N, C-alpha and C positions, 0 to 999 in steps of 0.2 A: 338509193340510199337518198341522195339530194331531193328527188322529188318527194319523197316520203316526207322527209325532215322541213322542206318548204311547206308540204299542204297541213301538217302538223301545227307548225307555226301561225299558218291561217287560221287554222281552227281554233287555237288557242286565242288568237286576237279577237276572235267570235265569240269567246267564252266558255268555249267548251274545256271540259274538267274532268276529271276523274269521276265514272260512274255515271257518267251523263250519255245520253244516246245518241248516234250519229246514223244517220240512215241513208241509203242512197237509191236512187231510180236510175240505174247504170247497167248497159249492157256489160255482158261478163268481157273483161279486158284489162289492160294496162290501167286504167283510169280507175276503174273499180278494186284492183290489188291496192292502188297508191291509197286511195282514201280509206280502206279496210286498215291496210299497215298505219296509218297516219294515225287514226281513231285509236284503236288499240294501242299505238305508242304512248298515248295522254293516258290510257287505263279507260278509255270510253269503252261502249259498248257499240257493236256494230252491228245494223243489219243491211240487207240488200233485197232489191227485188229488181227483175227485169221491164224496162218501159215499155214491153210489147204485153204487160200484165193487164192495162186498161184501167180506167179510173175506181172502179169498183173495187177490184182486188186491191189493188195498190191501198187504197184506203182502210179497205179492211184488215190488211196485213199491219202497216204502220200506224194504225191507230192504237193498236194493241200495245205497242211499245213508245206513243207518246215521243216523238224523236226530239232531242234539243235543237239540231240541227239537220235540215235536210238538203242533200244537193242531188242535183239530177240534169239530166240531158235534154236539149231540145231535138234534137234528131240521134238516128242511129243507122248503123248500116247492117244491112242484112240481104242477101244472095246478091251483092253487089249493087243494090240500091237503097239510097238514102229513103226512111222511113221518118217523115217529122212528126214528133209526138210533144210540140209547145203546148198545143191547147190542153192535153191531156195533165201535163205535168202541172199548168197554172190552175186547172180545176182541183187539183190535188189540195193545195195551199189551204 
């Protein structure tokens, strides 16, 4: 609850309001759940996709909703190994 509240406060400070679109390029995990709950607690619309989608798939998916705010990871863990994805995230700006 506290993480959701703090994240919602940050989203609001960034100008996110009801009916805005917040998108996350995040692996399935606590961070994605917190971000989704924070966005929806404001009344924003949430959309998420996995960082392993790749640039073209991410851009195709997120360009449809034109997010007000985009949050992303610079790396994620899969099969016990860290997978860097900062270059992909930067290419999606």
